[in-house]
C-alpha positions, 0 to 999 in steps of 0.5 A: 586663775590657777590656770594662770599659775601654771603657764610659761609667762607666769613662771618665767615673768613677762619681762623675761627671766633676766628682768625678773624681780628676785623672788625669794622660795620659802619667803614665809616666816611660818615653819612648815608653811612651803606650800604658802611660800610656792603660792605666795612665789606664784602670786608675786610672779603674777603681780610681775606679769600683771601686764598681761592681766586685764582691769577685771584680773588684776582686781582679782589678783590684788585681792587674792595677794590681800587675802594671802597677806591678811592669813600671813599675818594671823599666823605670824599672830598665832605663832607670836602668841604661841611663842609668848606663852613658851617664854613664860612658860620658860621664865617661870621654869627659870625662878622656880629653878632659881629658888629651888637653888636657893633653898638647897643652899640655904639647907645646905648651909644649915645642915654644915651650921650642925654639923659644925656644931655636933663637931665642937660637942663632940670634942667638948665631950671628948674633952670631958671624957679624957680630963674624967679619966685623967683625973681618975687615974690621979685618984686612984693612983697606986703609989708603988707603981704596980699594976693596980687590977680590981682596985682600978676598977673599984676607983674608976666604978667609985669616980664615974659613979659619983660623977653620974650622980652629980649629973643626975641631980 
């Protein structure tokens, strides 16, 4: 049968090149199956020139075509299975990415809320410190308006000492 594949009748077709059925090279769906597609093309050419074959050769040709078709179907099924596994893997990866993004967004939101709370607390502490300093300066004000020096330090020390005692109590 293989010697027939290389004959001019097979290559040109039994009815002539202008009346040949269109055969596309590389009609196989599998990657890297050039040899398979050439084989299928040759078998197709054999089918075109089948009117030159004997009954037994036709039976052999049909059996070979059926075998090639079964092999191609098996290969396509295997490709489909591997593609399904790849799609499953990509879906899992996509879900993991979405979950990670949600966790990152949640953490960012929590950090932002904590930062705002810390800023409020710092503002409150600054406001308390400013009002404490103002109160101390009012308490320790020297009516004559001259430089207070050690009097000022003693006044502040007394004020902050009282303040700290109240906080600790």
